[in-house]
SEZA-572932 format. One line per field, with one value per atom (N, C-alpha, C): residue number from 0; chain; atom name; x, y, z. Coordinates in steps of 0.2 Angstrom, whole numbers. Example, Ala and Ser with C-alpha at 12.3 -4.5 7.8 and 13.67 -1.06 7.14 Angstrom:
num	[0_0_0_1_1_1]
cadena	[A_A_A_A_A_A]
atomo	[N_CA_C_N_CA_C]
u	[66_62_66_64_68_64]
v	[-28_-22_-16_-11_-5_0]
w	[39_39_39_35_36_39]
REM end
This chain:
num	[0_0_0_1_1_1_2_2_2_3_3_3_4_4_4_5_5_5_6_6_6_7_7_7_8_8_8_9_9_9_10_10_10_11_11_11_12_12_12_13_13_13_14_14_14_15_15_15_16_16_16_17_17_17_18_18_18_19_19_19_20_20_20_21_21_21_22_22_22_23_23_23_24_24_24_25_25_25_26_26_26_27_27_27_28_28_28_29_29_29_30_30_30_31_31_31_32_32_32_33_33_33_34_34_34_35_35_35_36_36_36_37_37_37_38_38_38_39_39_39_40_40_40_41_41_41_42_42_42_43_43_43_44_44_44_45_45_45_46_46_46_47_47_47_48_48_48_49_49_49_50_50_50_51_51_51_52_52_52_53_53_53_54_54_54_55_55_55_56_56_56_57_57_57_58_58_58_59_59_59_60_60_60_61_61_61_62_62_62_63_63_63_64_64_64_65_65_65_66_66_66_67_67_67_68_68_68_69_69_69_70_70_70_71_71_71_72_72_72_73_73_73_74_74_74_75_75_75_76_76_76_77_77_77_78_78_78_79_79_79_80_80_80_81_81_81_82_82_82_83_83_83_84_84_84_85_85_85_86_86_86_87_87_87_88_88_88_89_89_89_90_90_90_91_91_91_92_92_92_93_93_93_94_94_94_95_95_95_96_96_96_97_97_97_98_98_98_99_99_99_100_100_100_101_101_101_102_102_102_103_103_103_104_104_104_105_105_105_106_106_106_107_107_107_108_108_108_109_109_109_110_110_110_111_111_111_112_112_112_113_113_113_114_114_114_115_115_115_116_116_116_117_117_117_118_118_118_119_119_119_120_120_120_121_121_121_122_122_122_123_123_123_124_124_124_125_125_125_126_126_126_127_127_127_128_128_128_129_129_129_130_130_130_131_131_131_132_132_132_133_133_133_134_134_134_135_135_135_136_136_136_137_137_137_138_138_138_139_139_139_140_140_140_141_141_141_142_142_142_143_143_143_144_144_144_145_145_145_146_146_146_147_147_147_148_148_148_149_149_149_150_150_150_151_151_151_152_152_152_153_153_153_154_154_154_155_155_155_156_156_156_157_157_157_158_158_158_159_159_159_160_160_160_161_161_161_162_162_162_163_163_163_164_164_164_165_165_165_166_166_166_167_167_167_168_168_168_169_169_169_170_170_170_171_171_171_172_172_172_173_173_173_174_174_174_175_175_175_176_176_176_177_177_177_178_178_178_179_179_179_180_180_180_181_181_181_182_182_182_183_183_183_184_184_184_185_185_185_186_186_186_187_187_187_188_188_188_189_189_189_190_190_190_191_191_191_192_192_192_193_193_193_194_194_194_195_195_195_196_196_196_197_197_197_198_198_198_199_199_199_200_200_200_201_201_201_202_202_202_203_203_203_204_204_204_205_205_205_206_206_206_207_207_207_208_208_208_209_209_209_210_210_210_211_211_211_212_212_212_213_213_213_214_214_214_215_215_215_216_216_216_217_217_217_218_218_218_219_219_219_220_220_220_221_221_221_222_222_222_223_223_223_224_224_224_225_225_225_226_226_226_227_227_227_228_228_228_229_229_229_230_230_230_231_231_231_232_232_232_233_233_233_234_234_234_235_235_235_236_236_236_237_237_237_238_238_238_239_239_239_240_240_240_241_241_241_242_242_242_243_243_243_244_244_244_245_245_245_246_246_246_247_247_247_248_248_248_249_249_249_250_250_250_251_251_251_252_252_252_253_253_253_254_254_254_255_255_255_256_256_256_257_257_257_258_258_258_259_259_259_260_260_260_261_261_261_262_262_262_263_263_263_264_264_264_265_265_265_266_266_266_267_267_267_268_268_268_269_269_269_270_270_270_271_271_271_272_272_272_273_273_273_274_274_274_275_275_275_276_276_276_277_277_277_278_278_278_279_279_279_280_280_280_281_281_281_282_282_282_283_283_283_284_284_284_285_285_285_286_286_286_287_287_287_288_288_288_289_289_289_290_290_290_291_291_291_292_292_292_293_293_293_294_294_294_295_295_295_296_296_296_297_297_297_298_298_298_299_299_299_300_300_300_301_301_301_302_302_302_303_303_303_304_304_304_305_305_305_306_306_306_307_307_307_308_308_308_309_309_309_310_310_310_311_311_311_312_312_312_313_313_313_314_314_314_315_315_315_316_316_316_317_317_317_318_318_318_319_319_319_320_320_320_321_321_321_322_322_322_323_323_323_324_324_324_325_325_325_326_326_326_327_327_327_328_328_328_329_329_329_330_330_330_331_331_331_332_332_332_333_333_333_334_334_334_335_335_335_336_336_336_337_337_337_338_338_338_339_339_339_340_340_340_341_341_341_342_342_342_343_343_343_344_344_344_345_345_345]
cadena	[A_A_A_A_A_A_A_A_A_A_A_A_A_A_A_A_A_A_A_A_A_A_A_A_A_A_A_A_A_A_A_A_A_A_A_A_A_A_A_A_A_A_A_A_A_A_A_A_A_A_A_A_A_A_A_A_A_A_A_A_A_A_A_A_A_A_A_A_A_A_A_A_A_A_A_A_A_A_A_A_A_A_A_A_A_A_A_A_A_A_A_A_A_A_A_A_A_A_A_A_A_A_A_A_A_A_A_A_A_A_A_A_A_A_A_A_A_A_A_A_A_A_A_A_A_A_A_A_A_A_A_A_A_A_A_A_A_A_A_A_A_A_A_A_A_A_A_A_A_A_A_A_A_A_A_A_A_A_A_A_A_A_A_A_A_A_A_A_A_A_A_A_A_A_A_A_A_A_A_A_A_A_A_A_A_A_A_A_A_A_A_A_A_A_A_A_A_A_A_A_A_A_A_A_A_A_A_A_A_A_A_A_A_A_A_A_A_A_A_A_A_A_A_A_A_A_A_A_A_A_A_A_A_A_A_A_A_A_A_A_A_A_A_A_A_A_A_A_A_A_A_A_A_A_A_A_A_A_A_A_A_A_A_A_A_A_A_A_A_A_A_A_A_A_A_A_A_A_A_A_A_A_A_A_A_A_A_A_A_A_A_A_A_A_A_A_A_A_A_A_A_A_A_A_A_A_A_A_A_A_A_A_A_A_A_A_A_A_A_A_A_A_A_A_A_A_A_A_A_A_A_A_A_A_A_A_A_A_A_A_A_A_A_A_A_A_A_A_A_A_A_A_A_A_A_A_A_A_A_A_A_A_A_A_A_A_A_A_A_A_A_A_A_A_A_A_A_A_A_A_A_A_A_A_A_A_A_A_A_A_A_A_A_A_A_A_A_A_A_A_A_A_A_A_A_A_A_A_A_A_A_A_A_A_A_A_A_A_A_A_A_A_A_A_A_A_A_A_A_A_A_A_A_A_A_A_A_A_A_A_A_A_A_A_A_A_A_A_A_A_A_A_A_A_A_A_A_A_A_A_A_A_A_A_A_A_A_A_A_A_A_A_A_A_A_A_A_A_A_A_A_A_A_A_A_A_A_A_A_A_A_A_A_A_A_A_A_A_A_A_A_A_A_A_A_A_A_A_A_A_A_A_A_A_A_A_A_A_A_A_A_A_A_A_A_A_A_A_A_A_A_A_A_A_A_A_A_A_A_A_A_A_A_A_A_A_A_A_A_A_A_A_A_A_A_A_A_A_A_A_A_A_A_A_A_A_A_A_A_A_A_A_A_A_A_A_A_A_A_A_A_A_A_A_A_A_A_A_A_A_A_A_A_A_A_A_A_A_A_A_A_A_A_A_A_A_A_A_A_A_A_A_A_A_A_A_A_A_A_A_A_A_A_A_A_A_A_A_A_A_A_A_A_A_A_A_A_A_A_A_A_A_A_A_A_A_A_A_A_A_A_A_A_A_A_A_A_A_A_A_A_A_A_A_A_A_A_A_A_A_A_A_A_A_A_A_A_A_A_A_A_A_A_A_A_A_A_A_A_A_A_A_A_A_A_A_A_A_A_A_A_A_A_A_A_A_A_A_A_A_A_A_A_A_A_A_A_A_A_A_A_A_A_A_A_A_A_A_A_A_A_A_A_A_A_A_A_A_A_A_A_A_A_A_A_A_A_A_A_A_A_A_A_A_A_A_A_A_A_A_A_A_A_A_A_A_A_A_A_A_A_A_A_A_A_A_A_A_A_A_A_A_A_A_A_A_A_A_A_A_A_A_A_A_A_A_A_A_A_A_A_A_A_A_A_A_A_A_A_A_A_A_A_A_A_A_A_A_A_A_A_A_A_A_A_A_A_A_A_A_A_A_A_A_A_A_A_A_A_A_A_A_A_A_A_A_A_A_A_A_A_A_A_A_A_A_A_A_A_A_A_A_A_A_A_A_A_A_A_A_A_A_A_A_A_A_A_A_A_A_A_A_A_A_A_A_A_A_A_A_A_A_A_A_A_A_A_A_A_A_A_A_A_A_A_A_A_A_A_A_A_A_A_A_A_A_A_A_A_A_A_A_A_A_A_A_A_A_A_A_A_A_A_A_A_A_A_A_A_A_A_A_A_A_A_A_A_A_A_A_A_A_A_A_A_A_A_A_A_A_A_A_A_A_A_A_A_A_A_A_A_A_A_A_A_A_A_A_A_A_A_A_A_A_A_A_A_A_A_A_A_A_A_A_A_A_A_A_A_A_A_A_A_A_A_A_A_A_A_A_A_A_A_A_A_A_A_A_A_A_A_A_A_A_A_A_A_A_A_A_A_A_A_A_A_A_A_A]
atomo	[N_CA_C_N_CA_C_N_CA_C_N_CA_C_N_CA_C_N_CA_C_N_CA_C_N_CA_C_N_CA_C_N_CA_C_N_CA_C_N_CA_C_N_CA_C_N_CA_C_N_CA_C_N_CA_C_N_CA_C_N_CA_C_N_CA_C_N_CA_C_N_CA_C_N_CA_C_N_CA_C_N_CA_C_N_CA_C_N_CA_C_N_CA_C_N_CA_C_N_CA_C_N_CA_C_N_CA_C_N_CA_C_N_CA_C_N_CA_C_N_CA_C_N_CA_C_N_CA_C_N_CA_C_N_CA_C_N_CA_C_N_CA_C_N_CA_C_N_CA_C_N_CA_C_N_CA_C_N_CA_C_N_CA_C_N_CA_C_N_CA_C_N_CA_C_N_CA_C_N_CA_C_N_CA_C_N_CA_C_N_CA_C_N_CA_C_N_CA_C_N_CA_C_N_CA_C_N_CA_C_N_CA_C_N_CA_C_N_CA_C_N_CA_C_N_CA_C_N_CA_C_N_CA_C_N_CA_C_N_CA_C_N_CA_C_N_CA_C_N_CA_C_N_CA_C_N_CA_C_N_CA_C_N_CA_C_N_CA_C_N_CA_C_N_CA_C_N_CA_C_N_CA_C_N_CA_C_N_CA_C_N_CA_C_N_CA_C_N_CA_C_N_CA_C_N_CA_C_N_CA_C_N_CA_C_N_CA_C_N_CA_C_N_CA_C_N_CA_C_N_CA_C_N_CA_C_N_CA_C_N_CA_C_N_CA_C_N_CA_C_N_CA_C_N_CA_C_N_CA_C_N_CA_C_N_CA_C_N_CA_C_N_CA_C_N_CA_C_N_CA_C_N_CA_C_N_CA_C_N_CA_C_N_CA_C_N_CA_C_N_CA_C_N_CA_C_N_CA_C_N_CA_C_N_CA_C_N_CA_C_N_CA_C_N_CA_C_N_CA_C_N_CA_C_N_CA_C_N_CA_C_N_CA_C_N_CA_C_N_CA_C_N_CA_C_N_CA_C_N_CA_C_N_CA_C_N_CA_C_N_CA_C_N_CA_C_N_CA_C_N_CA_C_N_CA_C_N_CA_C_N_CA_C_N_CA_C_N_CA_C_N_CA_C_N_CA_C_N_CA_C_N_CA_C_N_CA_C_N_CA_C_N_CA_C_N_CA_C_N_CA_C_N_CA_C_N_CA_C_N_CA_C_N_CA_C_N_CA_C_N_CA_C_N_CA_C_N_CA_C_N_CA_C_N_CA_C_N_CA_C_N_CA_C_N_CA_C_N_CA_C_N_CA_C_N_CA_C_N_CA_C_N_CA_C_N_CA_C_N_CA_C_N_CA_C_N_CA_C_N_CA_C_N_CA_C_N_CA_C_N_CA_C_N_CA_C_N_CA_C_N_CA_C_N_CA_C_N_CA_C_N_CA_C_N_CA_C_N_CA_C_N_CA_C_N_CA_C_N_CA_C_N_CA_C_N_CA_C_N_CA_C_N_CA_C_N_CA_C_N_CA_C_N_CA_C_N_CA_C_N_CA_C_N_CA_C_N_CA_C_N_CA_C_N_CA_C_N_CA_C_N_CA_C_N_CA_C_N_CA_C_N_CA_C_N_CA_C_N_CA_C_N_CA_C_N_CA_C_N_CA_C_N_CA_C_N_CA_C_N_CA_C_N_CA_C_N_CA_C_N_CA_C_N_CA_C_N_CA_C_N_CA_C_N_CA_C_N_CA_C_N_CA_C_N_CA_C_N_CA_C_N_CA_C_N_CA_C_N_CA_C_N_CA_C_N_CA_C_N_CA_C_N_CA_C_N_CA_C_N_CA_C_N_CA_C_N_CA_C_N_CA_C_N_CA_C_N_CA_C_N_CA_C_N_CA_C_N_CA_C_N_CA_C_N_CA_C_N_CA_C_N_CA_C_N_CA_C_N_CA_C_N_CA_C_N_CA_C_N_CA_C_N_CA_C_N_CA_C_N_CA_C_N_CA_C_N_CA_C_N_CA_C_N_CA_C_N_CA_C_N_CA_C_N_CA_C_N_CA_C_N_CA_C_N_CA_C_N_CA_C_N_CA_C_N_CA_C_N_CA_C_N_CA_C_N_CA_C_N_CA_C_N_CA_C_N_CA_C_N_CA_C_N_CA_C_N_CA_C_N_CA_C_N_CA_C_N_CA_C_N_CA_C_N_CA_C_N_CA_C_N_CA_C_N_CA_C_N_CA_C_N_CA_C_N_CA_C_N_CA_C_N_CA_C_N_CA_C_N_CA_C_N_CA_C_N_CA_C_N_CA_C_N_CA_C_N_CA_C_N_CA_C_N_CA_C_N_CA_C_N_CA_C_N_CA_C_N_CA_C_N_CA_C_N_CA_C_N_CA_C_N_CA_C_N_CA_C_N_CA_C_N_CA_C_N_CA_C_N_CA_C_N_CA_C_N_CA_C_N_CA_C_N_CA_C_N_CA_C_N_CA_C_N_CA_C_N_CA_C_N_CA_C_N_CA_C_N_CA_C_N_CA_C_N_CA_C_N_CA_C_N_CA_C_N_CA_C_N_CA_C_N_CA_C_N_CA_C_N_CA_C_N_CA_C_N_CA_C_N_CA_C_N_CA_C_N_CA_C_N_CA_C_N_CA_C_N_CA_C_N_CA_C_N_CA_C_N_CA_C_N_CA_C_N_CA_C_N_CA_C]
u	[856_862_864_866_869_875_874_881_888_893_898_903_900_903_902_896_895_901_904_908_914_917_922_924_919_919_921_925_926_920_919_912_911_916_916_917_918_919_912_909_902_902_907_907_908_911_912_905_902_896_890_891_886_887_893_895_892_893_890_884_879_871_869_864_861_857_857_853_849_850_847_842_835_830_831_834_835_840_846_850_848_843_840_835_831_827_831_836_841_844_846_849_843_836_831_828_831_828_822_819_813_813_808_806_802_804_800_793_793_786_782_784_780_778_779_779_772_768_761_759_763_762_768_768_774_778_785_789_791_793_795_802_803_811_816_814_818_814_813_809_813_809_812_815_812_815_819_825_829_829_831_832_838_838_844_844_847_846_853_855_862_861_867_867_866_867_865_858_854_847_844_847_845_845_851_852_846_842_836_830_829_824_823_817_816_817_821_822_816_814_808_801_802_795_794_789_789_784_781_777_782_788_792_791_789_788_794_800_806_807_805_807_801_795_790_791_795_796_802_805_811_809_806_805_800_802_798_793_787_781_779_777_775_769_765_758_761_767_769_769_770_769_762_757_750_749_746_743_737_738_733_730_723_720_722_724_726_733_736_743_748_753_756_763_768_775_777_773_776_770_768_763_763_768_769_772_771_772_779_785_791_793_791_792_790_785_782_786_789_791_799_802_809_811_814_817_822_826_832_833_837_839_841_839_841_839_835_832_825_822_814_813_808_805_799_796_788_785_789_786_789_785_789_795_800_806_811_809_814_815_820_821_825_824_827_831_838_842_843_841_842_850_853_860_863_859_860_855_856_850_851_857_857_855_852_850_853_854_856_851_845_840_835_832_827_820_816_810_805_800_795_790_790_784_787_794_797_793_791_788_792_799_803_806_803_806_806_802_802_806_809_811_817_818_823_829_833_839_844_844_850_850_844_843_841_840_838_842_847_850_856_857_863_869_872_878_884_891_896_896_895_896_890_885_879_878_882_881_883_887_888_882_878_872_866_866_861_863_868_870_869_870_869_861_857_850_848_851_849_851_857_860_856_852_849_842_839_833_834_833_833_827_821_817_818_824_825_829_826_830_832_829_831_832_838_840_839_836_834_839_843_847_843_841_838_841_837_839_834_836_840_842_848_850_856_856_861_868_867_872_875_872_875_882_882_888_894_899_905_905_909_909_912_917_920_916_912_907_902_900_896_899_905_909_909_909_911_903_898_891_891_892_890_895_901_906_903_900_896_890_886_881_882_888_890_891_891_892_885_881_873_871_871_869_862_857_851_849_854_851_852_847_847_847_845_844_846_848_850_846_843_840_841_843_844_838_837_831_835_836_839_837_838_836_843_849_855_856_854_857_853_846_842_844_846_848_855_859_867_870_869_871_878_883_890_892_887_888_890_887_887_895_900_907_909_917_919_919_921_920_914_908_902_901_903_901_904_911_915_912_909_905_899_895_889_890_895_896_900_902_906_901_895_891_888_888_886_879_875_867_865_859_856_854_855_853_848_844_839_840_840_841_834_831_824_825_826_826_820_820_814_813_811_810_802_800_793_791_796_794_799_797_801_806_806_811_816_816_821_827_825_830_833_841_845_850_854_860_863_865_869_866_860_856_855_853_853_859_865_871_872_871_872_868_862_857_860_862_865_871_875_882_879_874_872_869_865_863_869_874_880_883_882_885_881_876_872_866_864_859_852_847_840_838_835_832_825_822_815_814_807_807_800_800_794_793_788_786_781_780_775_771_764_758_758_760_761_757_752_748_753_753_756_762_764_770_769_765_764_757_753_746_741_745_741_742_739_740_746_746_751_759_758_765_767_762_764_766_762_764_771_772_780_785_784_788_789_784_785_788_788_791_799_801_807_812_807_810_812_807_809_815_814_820_827_827_833_834_830_831_829_824_820_813_812_805_800_795_790_787_787_785_779_781_776_774_768_766_762_765_762_758_752_749_752_752_756_755_760_761_760_755_752_756_761_766_765_765_764_768_766_769_768_765_765_758_754_746_744_748_746_749_753_754_749_744_740_735_735_730_724_719_713_713_711_711_707_701_698_701_704_707_714_717_723_721_714_713_711_708_706_714_719_724_727_728_730_726_720_715_717_718_720_727_731_738_736_732_731_728_725_722_727_732_737_744_745_752_752_756_756_757_755_753_760_766_772_775_771_773_769_764_758_761_763_766_760_761_755_754_747_745_746_749_748_749_747_747_751_754_757_753_752_747_751_752_755_752_756_754_752_751_748_754_752_757_762_758_761_759_761_758_752_747_740_738_736_735_728_729_724_721_724_722_717_712_706_703_703_700_694_693_687_682_684_680_674_668_664_664_663_664_659_661_657_650_645_638_638_634_634_627_627_621_616_610_605_605]
v	[262_259_261_256_257_262_267_271_267_269_264_264_268_267_261_257_250_246_246_242_243_249_252_250_249_247_240_239_233_230_223_221_222_222_223_231_235_242_246_243_247_254_257_265_268_265_267_268_262_262_266_266_271_277_280_287_288_282_284_283_283_283_289_287_292_297_302_308_313_312_316_313_315_311_310_315_314_309_308_304_296_295_290_288_292_291_289_293_291_283_282_275_269_271_267_268_273_273_276_280_283_290_292_298_302_308_310_313_315_317_312_305_299_296_298_295_296_292_293_299_302_308_312_319_322_322_323_322_328_328_333_334_340_340_342_345_346_344_338_337_338_340_342_335_330_323_321_322_321_313_312_306_303_296_292_285_283_276_273_268_265_261_260_257_250_246_239_238_243_243_245_250_252_246_243_237_232_231_227_230_236_240_238_237_236_242_241_246_248_255_256_256_253_252_258_263_268_266_260_257_251_251_247_247_242_242_244_244_246_254_256_262_267_264_268_269_265_266_272_274_279_285_286_291_296_302_308_311_311_314_321_326_331_332_327_327_325_323_323_329_335_341_344_340_341_339_343_342_336_331_326_326_326_325_319_319_315_312_315_313_319_316_321_320_324_323_317_316_311_307_302_298_293_291_285_288_294_296_296_296_296_302_308_313_312_310_308_302_299_293_293_300_301_302_297_297_302_303_307_308_313_313_307_304_299_292_292_286_285_281_281_275_276_271_270_266_266_260_254_248_245_242_239_234_234_230_231_237_237_245_246_254_254_259_260_266_265_270_272_278_283_283_278_278_283_285_289_292_298_299_297_293_292_285_285_279_277_272_271_272_272_274_277_283_286_284_280_277_282_284_289_288_282_282_281_283_282_287_283_286_292_292_296_302_303_307_315_316_322_323_318_317_321_324_331_327_323_319_324_330_334_335_335_337_330_325_319_312_312_305_304_298_296_295_301_301_299_299_297_301_308_312_310_307_307_299_295_288_287_291_290_291_296_297_292_291_286_279_276_271_271_277_278_277_281_280_272_268_261_257_259_256_257_263_265_262_258_255_248_243_236_234_237_235_233_236_236_231_225_218_218_222_222_230_230_236_236_240_241_246_244_250_251_257_260_267_270_276_280_282_281_273_271_264_263_259_258_255_252_249_254_260_266_268_266_268_263_265_260_255_250_244_247_250_252_256_260_265_260_255_250_246_244_241_245_253_256_257_256_257_250_244_239_236_240_238_242_248_251_247_244_240_234_231_224_226_232_233_234_233_233_226_223_217_215_219_217_216_217_217_210_208_200_199_204_204_210_209_216_214_220_219_225_224_228_229_235_237_240_236_239_237_241_240_239_241_240_233_227_222_221_224_223_229_234_240_239_237_238_231_225_219_218_223_223_225_228_230_225_219_213_209_214_211_207_205_201_205_211_215_215_216_217_209_203_198_197_198_197_201_207_211_207_205_201_195_191_184_185_191_192_195_197_200_195_196_192_190_194_192_189_186_183_190_189_195_194_198_198_204_202_207_208_214_214_218_214_218_221_224_228_227_221_219_221_224_224_221_219_215_210_204_200_201_206_209_211_213_215_209_204_198_196_196_193_189_186_183_186_193_195_197_198_198_192_187_179_177_179_177_181_188_192_190_187_185_178_174_167_168_174_174_177_182_184_177_173_168_163_162_158_162_169_172_172_168_167_172_175_181_178_179_178_183_181_185_185_191_192_198_199_204_207_215_217_222_221_225_230_235_240_239_238_237_244_244_249_248_254_254_255_251_251_247_243_241_233_232_226_224_227_227_222_216_211_204_200_193_189_190_187_189_196_200_197_197_196_188_184_177_176_180_178_181_187_189_185_182_176_171_168_163_164_171_173_174_177_177_171_166_160_156_156_153_156_162_166_165_162_160_166_170_175_173_174_174_180_179_185_186_193_195_199_205_210_213_214_217_224_230_236_239_242_246_252_257_263_268_270_275_281_285_291_297_297_302_307_313_318_317_317_315_308_304_297_294_299_298_293_293_290_283_281_273_270_273_270_265_259_253_254_253_254_247_248_242_237_238_231_227_230_227_224_227_224_218_218_212_206_207_202_199_203_201_197_197_192_187_187_182_177_180_176_173_176_173_167_167_162_156_157_151_148_151_148_146_149_148_145_141_139_145_144_150_153_150_152_157_157_162_168_168_174_179_185_189_192_195_198_205_205_212_218_223_227_234_239_246_248_254_257_264_263_269_272_280_284_283_281_281_273_269_262_258_254_250_244_243_238_240_236_237_234_236_233_228_222_218_220_220_222_216_211_205_200_203_199_195_188_184_187_187_189_184_177_171_170_169_168_162_161_156_150_144_138_138_136_136_130_130_125_121_115_112_114_114_117_112]
w	[682_684_691_696_702_702_706_707_708_704_705_711_716_723_725_724_726_725_718_715_718_720_723_729_734_741_742_747_750_753_752_755_762_766_773_775_771_772_774_779_780_781_783_784_778_773_766_763_763_760_763_769_773_771_771_768_761_757_750_749_753_753_749_746_741_745_744_747_743_737_732_729_729_726_718_714_708_707_711_709_710_715_716_710_708_702_696_695_689_689_696_696_695_696_695_688_684_677_678_682_683_681_677_676_681_685_690_687_681_678_676_678_676_683_688_695_696_700_701_706_708_712_713_715_715_721_720_725_729_735_738_737_733_731_737_742_748_754_756_762_768_773_780_784_782_784_778_777_771_768_762_760_762_763_764_762_757_755_754_757_756_749_746_740_740_745_744_746_748_748_742_739_731_727_728_723_723_728_728_725_723_720_713_711_704_699_694_690_685_685_681_684_690_694_699_697_702_708_709_714_718_716_720_727_732_738_743_740_743_742_736_735_738_738_743_749_753_759_760_755_756_752_748_743_745_747_750_745_747_743_746_741_742_748_748_752_760_761_767_771_766_771_772_770_772_778_783_790_789_793_793_801_801_807_811_817_823_821_816_815_819_823_827_827_830_830_835_839_845_845_841_842_847_850_854_861_863_870_871_867_870_875_873_877_884_885_892_896_892_894_896_895_896_903_906_912_913_908_908_901_899_891_889_883_880_883_888_892_892_889_889_894_898_902_902_897_896_900_899_901_907_911_917_916_920_919_913_909_903_902_900_898_891_888_881_881_878_877_871_869_863_862_859_858_853_847_842_838_835_830_824_822_815_813_807_804_797_796_789_783_784_779_783_779_782_780_783_781_783_777_777_783_785_790_798_798_805_810_816_821_825_824_825_822_816_811_814_819_822_829_831_837_839_844_845_848_843_845_847_845_848_855_858_865_869_866_869_868_866_865_870_872_877_874_872_868_874_871_876_882_881_887_892_890_895_897_895_896_904_906_914_918_917_921_919_912_910_913_914_917_925_928_935_936_931_932_932_927_927_933_935_941_947_948_954_954_948_948_947_952_952_948_947_943_937_933_926_925_922_920_912_909_901_899_895_892_885_881_874_871_866_862_856_855_850_848_845_841_838_832_828_827_825_825_828_834_837_834_828_824_820_819_816_820_826_830_829_829_827_834_832_837_843_843_849_854_852_855_858_855_857_863_863_868_874_873_879_883_879_883_887_883_886_892_891_897_903_902_908_910_906_908_911_910_914_921_923_930_934_930_933_935_941_942_941_940_940_933_928_920_919_915_913_906_901_894_891_885_880_874_872_866_861_855_850_845_843_838_833_827_821_815_810_803_799_802_799_795_798_794_788_787_781_776_778_773_771_775_775_778_776_778_780_776_777_785_788_795_798_797_802_800_803_801_807_807_813_819_819_826_828_825_827_830_827_829_836_836_842_848_846_853_854_849_851_855_852_856_863_864_871_876_874_879_884_891_896_897_893_894_888_888_881_878_871_867_862_862_856_851_844_840_836_837_833_826_821_815_812_807_805_796_795_788_786_781_779_773_769_763_760_757_755_751_747_742_745_752_756_757_755_757_751_752_747_750_747_749_754_754_759_765_764_771_775_771_774_777_774_777_783_783_789_795_793_800_801_797_799_803_801_806_813_813_819_824_821_825_827_824_825_831_832_837_844_843_849_850_844_845_843_847_845_841_835_830_830_830_829_824_821_816_819_818_819_812_809_803_805_800_800_794_796_790_787_780_776_768_768_761_756_751_744_745_752_753_754_759_761_764_761_764_760_758_756_759_759_763_760_752_749_752_751_754_760_765_773_773_769_770_767_762_759_763_767_771_778_780_786_784_778_776_775_772_771_777_782_789_792_792_795_792_785_782_783_785_787_795_798_805_810_807_810_812_818_820_819_815_815_822_823_830_831_828_828_820_820_814_817_816_819_815_818_815_813_809_808_814_817_822_819_820_817_818_814_815_809_810_804_799_793_787_785_788_786_785_784_784_777_772_767_767_772_773_777_780_784_781_785_783_788_785_790_795_801_806_803_802_799_795_789_785_787_792_795_798_802_804_801_794_789_787_785_784_789_795_800_800_800_800_793_788_783_783_786_788_792_797_801_797_792_789_784_782_778_780_787_790_796_799_806_810_816_821_822_822_823_818_812_807_806_811_811_815_814_818_822_829_832_829_827_826_832_832_838_836_841_841_847_847_852_854_860_863_868_866_871_878_884_891_892_887_889_893_896_900_896_889_885_879_873_867_866_863_863_857_858_853_850_843_838_834_835_830_833_834_836_830_831_825_823_816_813_812_811_809_815_813_818_822_829_832_829_830_828_832_828_832_837_842_847_846_847_848_853_851_856_862]
REM end
């Protein structure tokens, strides 16, 4: 049974829902009628990267199914503690890209602000699960310096709000940040990377929509959905409201073993995304962060999956298979078609 907190919260009270998130693995398993002794592999009873699952996300998990694809994304396993060759704490080179605390400048023309270390859900494959947020986030007291750095670099045309999850901040704090960005004349676009609408659709409230619709730049919101089962009526309605506010919606997924590593899963996800007004954008190969090795899908299999999607879906529904490589000037395409070229006449 889903904990009673879900029933007692107002539909638009996202902060109360966020505060009621499950943090104890046993509570999560009890809510799903799962016996830890019957799980396919042992849990980590006290993971260094703690459990956090909002109740609206829990409500979409299948009861009694230890292999549920949403559960697998959040349940900490004992083998996360085992060291894995070539899996490191900073797989995408965030530390080397820090222009100042809380500001990453990896790619030409755009810079990323670490707005907060908080996330509404703790995904086990998170590439920033070891990130030193306490020392490297652009919190209120540091935003002045962050904004000054952006203002001093006219080559930066796009600002990306990330984290953590930028929508973990209350809307008033988001207003304060973007009010500062408005004074930078060379900015042309704003991008948000967020999983919040997926796991807690109630966050898309009137105040957030007023903020989004009042921004002076074109806004792209990149959500993070990995499986078709993440879509329910509340998510589709939240995404529809974002579109009505003038926001362009894109999705990037991570290819995860045991979650979405089949052609059927990925095709169903692309169809659900487009039905909700979201364009499939990127399908990421796993960032090789320490603790997430059990999610890795071999690259040849990943290419076969994308090739299969090309055969059954229109091109605009096929996400680009990419990897992020530390120090590279852009994300590297990995979706080279596998089918042989047609023979030519002699």
